C-alpha positions in Angstrom: -2.5 6.9 4.0 -5.0 9.8 4.3 -5.4 9.0 7.9 -1.7 9.2 8.7 -1.2 12.5 7.0 0.0 14.1 10.2 3.1 11.9 10.3 5.1 13.9 7.9 5.1 16.9 10.3 5.8 15.0 13.5 8.6 13.0 11.8 10.2 15.9 9.9 13.7 16.6 11.1 14.2 13.2 12.7 17.0 12.3 10.4 20.0 10.0 10.8 22.6 9.4 8.2 22.7 6.1 6.3 25.3 4.6 4.1 27.5 1.7 3.2 26.6 -1.2 0.9 24.8 -4.1 2.6 25.0 -7.6 1.2 21.6 -9.3 0.7 21.2 -12.7 2.3 20.2 -15.7 0.2 16.9 -17.3 1.3 14.8 -20.3 0.2 13.0 -19.7 -3.0 9.7 -17.9 -2.6 6.4 -19.6 -3.6 3.5 -17.7 -5.1 0.7 -16.5 -2.8 -2.9 -17.5 -3.6 -6.3 -17.4 -1.9 -7.0 -20.2 0.5 -10.0 -22.5 -0.2 -11.9 -20.9 2.7 -11.7 -17.5 0.9 -10.6 -15.9 4.2 -6.8 -16.4 4.2 -3.8 -16.8 1.9 -1.6 -19.9 1.2 1.6 -20.6 -0.6 1.4 -22.4 -4.0 2.1 -25.2 -4.5 2.9 -26.1 -0.9 -0.5 -24.9 0.4 1.0 -23.5 3.7 -0.9 -20.7 5.4 0.6 -17.2 4.6 -0.1 -14.2 6.9 1.0 -10.9 5.4 2.9 -9.0 8.1 5.0 -6.1 7.0 5.5 -2.5 6.2 4.7 0.3 3.9 8.0 1.5 2.5 6.7 4.6 0.7 9.5 7.0 1.7 12.4 7.4 4.0 12.7 9.3 7.2 14.0 12.3 5.2 10.6 12.5 3.5 11.9 11.3 0.2 9.7 9.1 -1.9 11.3 5.8 -3.0 11.8 6.9 -6.7 13.6 10.0 -5.5 16.6 8.0 -4.1 16.5 4.4 -5.5 18.6 5.4 -8.5 21.5 7.0 -6.6 21.3 5.3 -3.2 20.6 1.7 -4.0 22.7 0.6 -1.0 20.1 2.4 1.2 17.3 0.3 -0.3 19.3 -2.8 0.2 20.0 -1.9 3.8 16.3 -1.1 4.5 15.1 -4.4 3.0 17.6 -6.3 5.1 16.4 -4.5 8.2 12.8 -5.1 7.3 13.5 -8.8 7.0 15.3 -8.8 10.3 12.4 -7.2 12.1 10.3 -10.2 11.1 8.3 -8.8 8.1 7.4 -10.8 5.1 5.7 -8.1 3.0 6.8 -4.7 1.8 4.3 -2.3 0.3 5.9 0.0 -2.3 4.2 3.0 -3.9 4.9 3.8 -7.5 4.4 7.3 -8.9 2.8 7.9 -12.3 5.3 10.7 -13.0 8.2 8.3 -12.5 6.8 5.5 -14.6 5.2 7.3 -17.6 7.2 9.6 -19.9 4.0 10.4 -21.7 0.5 9.1 -22.3 1.8 6.1 -24.2 5.5 5.7 -23.2 6.5 3.9 -20.0 9.8 5.1 -18.4 12.4 2.3 -19.2 14.7 3.3 -16.4 11.9 3.1 -13.8 10.9 -0.3 -15.1 14.5 -1.5 -14.8 14.7 -0.2 -11.2 11.4 -2.0 -10.4 12.8 -5.2 -11.8 15.9 -4.7 -9.7 13.7 -4.2 -6.6 11.8 -7.4 -7.4 15.1 -9.3 -7.6 16.1 -7.8 -4.2 12.8 -9.0 -2.7 13.5 -12.4 -4.1 16.9 -12.6 -2.5 15.8 -11.3 0.8 12.7 -13.5 1.0 10.2 -10.6 1.0 7.0 -10.3 -0.9 5.9 -7.0 -2.6 2.6 -5.3 -2.4 3.0 -3.1 -5.5 0.7 -0.1 -5.2 0.4 2.0 -8.3 -0.7 5.3 -9.8 0.6 7.4 -7.0 0.8 11.2 -7.2 1.9 11.9 -3.7 4.2 14.8 -4.5 1.9 17.1 -6.5 4.8 19.2 -7.9 6.1 16.0 -9.6 2.9 15.1 -11.4 3.3 15.8 -15.1 1.1 18.6 -16.4 0.1 16.5 -19.4 -1.3 13.9 -17.0 -3.5 16.3 -15.0 -4.8 17.9 -18.3 -6.2 14.6 -19.6 -9.9 13.8 -19.9 -11.4 11.1 -17.7 -11.3 8.6 -20.6 -7.7 9.4 -21.5 -6.5 9.4 -17.9 -8.0 5.9 -17.4 -6.2 4.7 -20.5 -2.9 6.0 -19.3 -3.5 4.3 -15.9 -4.2 1.1 -17.7 -1.0 1.4 -19.7 0.9 2.0 -16.4 -0.5 -1.3 -15.1 0.3 -3.1 -18.3 4.0 -2.0 -18.1 4.2 -3.0 -14.4 2.5 -6.3 -14.9 4.8 -7.2 -17.8 7.9 -6.4 -15.7 6.7 -8.4 -12.6 4.6 -11.2 -14.0 7.3 -14.0 -13.6 8.4 -13.3 -10.1 7.0 -15.2 -7.1 8.0 -12.2 -4.9 5.0 -10.3 -6.0 2.3 -10.7 -3.3 -0.2 -8.4 -5.1 -0.9 -5.4 -7.2 -2.8 -2.7 -5.4 -4.5 -0.7 -8.1 -4.4 2.7 -6.3 -4.1 4.2 -2.8 -7.4 5.5 -1.4 -9.4 6.4 -4.4 -12.6 8.4 -4.4 -15.5 8.8 -6.9 -16.8 12.3 -6.0 -20.4 13.1 -6.4 -19.9 16.8 -6.9 -17.9 18.2 -9.9 -14.3 19.3 -9.4 -12.3 21.9 -11.1 -10.3 21.0 -14.3 -7.1 19.2 -13.4 -8.1 18.9 -9.7 -7.6 15.1 -9.3 -5.9 15.1 -5.9 -7.6 15.3 -2.6 -6.4 16.0 1.0 -3.0 17.6 0.9 -1.0 17.6 4.1 2.7 18.0 4.8 3.5 18.1 1.1 1.9 14.8 0.1 -1.4 14.0 -1.6 -2.6 10.5 -0.8 -6.2 10.5 -2.0 -7.0 10.6 -5.7 -10.3 11.1 -7.6 -11.1 8.9 -10.6 -13.4 11.5 -12.2 -13.8 15.2 -12.1 -17.5 15.1 -13.1 -19.8 12.1 -12.5 -22.3 13.6 -14.9 -25.2 11.8 -13.2 -23.4 8.5 -13.0 -23.6 6.6 -9.7 -20.2 6.6 -7.9 -20.3 2.8 -7.5 -20.8 2.4 -11.2 -17.8 4.6 -12.0 -15.7 2.8 -9.4 -16.7 -0.6 -10.7 -15.9 0.3 -14.3 -12.5 1.8 -13.3 -11.6 -1.3 -11.3 -12.6 -3.5 -14.2 -10.4 -1.5 -16.7 -7.4 -1.6 -14.4 -7.7 -5.3 -13.6 -8.2 -6.2 -17.3 -4.9 -4.3 -18.1 -3.0 -6.4 -15.6 -4.6 -9.6 -16.7 -3.4 -9.1 -20.3 0.1 -9.9 -19.1 -0.2 -11.5 -15.6 -2.9 -14.1 -15.0 -1.7 -15.3 -11.6 -0.7 -12.6 -9.1 -3.4 -11.2 -6.8 -5.1 -7.9 -7.3 -6.5 -5.6 -4.6 -7.3 -1.9 -3.8 -6.6 0.3 -0.8 -10.0 1.3 0.5 -10.6 4.2 2.8 -12.4 3.3 6.0 -15.4 5.5 5.0 -16.0 3.3 1.9 -18.8 1.3 3.6 -22.4 2.3 2.8 -23.7 3.8 6.0 -26.1 5.0 4.5 -23.9 6.0 1.5 -20.2 5.4 0.8 -18.1 8.4 1.8 -15.5 7.5 -0.8 -17.9 6.3 -3.5 -16.1 2.9 -3.5 -18.5 0.7 -1.5 -16.6 -2.7 -1.4 -19.8 -4.8 -1.5 -20.6 -3.2 -4.9 -17.2 -2.7 -6.5 -14.9 -5.5 -5.2 -16.0 -8.2 -7.6 -12.8 -8.2 -9.8 -10.6 -8.0 -6.7 -9.0 -11.1 -5.2 -9.0 -9.6 -1.7 -9.9 -6.4 0.1 -7.5 -3.9 1.7 -8.6 -1.3 4.2 -6.6 1.4 6.0 -7.4 1.7 9.7 -5.8 3.8 12.4 -7.5 2.8 15.7 -8.7 5.6 17.9 -8.4 5.8 21.7 -11.6 4.8 23.4 -13.1 3.4 20.2 -11.5 0.0 19.8 -14.9 -1.8 19.8 -16.2 0.6 17.1 -13.1 0.1 15.0 -13.5 -3.7 15.1 -17.1 -3.3 14.0 -15.9 -1.1 11.1 -13.3 -3.8 10.2 -16.0 -6.5 10.2 -17.9 -4.5 7.6 -15.2 -5.2 5.0 -15.4 -8.9 5.4 -17.4 -9.8 2.3 -16.3 -13.4 1.7 -12.8 -12.5 0.6 -9.6 -12.1 2.7 -9.2 -8.7 4.4 -5.8 -7.1 4.9 -5.3 -4.0 7.1 -2.9 -2.5 4.6 -2.1 0.6 6.7 -2.1 0.7 10.5 -0.2 2.8 13.0 -0.6 3.9 16.7 -1.3 7.5 15.6 -4.4 8.0 17.6 -4.2 5.6 20.5 -1.8 4.3 23.2 0.3 1.2 22.9 -2.0 -1.0 25.0 -5.1 -0.1 23.0 -3.3 -0.5 19.8 -2.1 -3.9 20.8 -5.6 -4.8 21.9 -7.0 -3.8 18.5 -4.4 -5.9 16.7 -5.2 -9.0 18.8 -9.0 -8.5 18.4 -8.7 -7.8 14.7 -7.2 -11.3 14.0 -10.8 -12.7 13.9 -11.6 -10.5 10.9 -8.3 -9.8 9.1 -5.8 -12.0 7.3 -2.9 -9.6 7.3 -1.4 -6.4 8.7 0.9 -3.8 7.1 2.3 -0.9 9.1 5.2 1.5 8.3 8.9 1.5 8.1 11.0 4.5 7.1 14.5 3.2 7.4 15.2 3.6 11.1 15.6 0.6 13.4 14.3 0.5 17.0 17.9 1.0 18.2 18.2 4.1 16.1 14.8 5.4 17.1 15.6 5.1 20.8 18.4 7.7 20.4 16.1 10.3 18.9 13.8 12.8 20.6 10.3 13.8 19.6 6.8 12.4 19.0 7.6 10.9 15.6 10.4 8.5 16.7 8.4 7.6 19.8 5.3 6.6 17.8 7.4 4.7 15.3 9.2 2.9 18.0 5.9 2.0 19.7 4.7 0.5 16.5 7.9 -1.5 15.8 7.8 -2.9 19.4 4.3 -4.1 19.0 5.1 -5.4 15.5 7.8 -7.6 16.8 5.9 -8.7 19.9 2.9 -9.9 17.9 4.7 -11.4 14.9 2.3 -14.0 13.5 5.2 -16.3 12.7 6.0 -16.5 16.4 2.4 -17.1 17.6 -0.1 -14.2 17.3 -2.0 -12.7 15.7 -2.7 -15.7 13.5 
């Protein structure tokens, strides 16, 4: 998400009213998703049919509201968006859960948020969509509880583990859960940070990157990262033994010569079932972007969990998607609640970019041929 931080500005003001309850269609029961025997793809269980994640980040709406800021009072909007997502040909929706919405305090999960999450899981089941559940978000800094930022590293990790225990307990029985994504774009900084300064890279009112420590105290970043991942995965596995676990890696995470994020996947991805990377292909650099993607192929499936034509034209973007199919097992872009028909009526760069993405998304739907 760090690499698409300019989008809030270009999309601001491109609003269109929504409303009216939408019935959710019944679909065939979903099967759980597991790793294929070749360790490069996904399959349904027990049928064993190949599954290609192809979907959207649904982190906010086009009015710049995070999901938890409207799902209590505008559930009909969520239902409508899920129906539109399904009609566009997606099979995965990535949601982003905020710590401040799900934890009342260091030890107390928010019961209302958990109920809404369960409701969202049921909606996914009835619409035939799988959820990529990304946690521990602090995207709107003003909504981060002061008690949370004041915690020590040890105490903060414990709260994060409790968050994941609560989410895993709520979702463990549903086949609609594709995966748990431990956190969006984490960093393990080498240099000390100020007390409470856990968030990195503010733009347009959102903070997408988060530090797992404020002071490494001589510890190697990859050791910190591996220990953090181990603690989070253990918390999930206390309650959910089956659903897949991943992490949203920044593209600078590879060691060349050192990892820019402190999360080199080759050294920290052991407990993860598959690897997610966030890539926004750049004009004139498609070959280099493909080489970067190849670096994340470490014997586990790779999903491009964030992708958008922010920095290249439609043809180069399409070319990247087609060439990336040799190295990736899934692709997840963005949907903010406006259909192609609605976007065509709007002016500005934001609607144009989103429309470009949705057109390519529908053209290259893997369930209709490519990429596969």
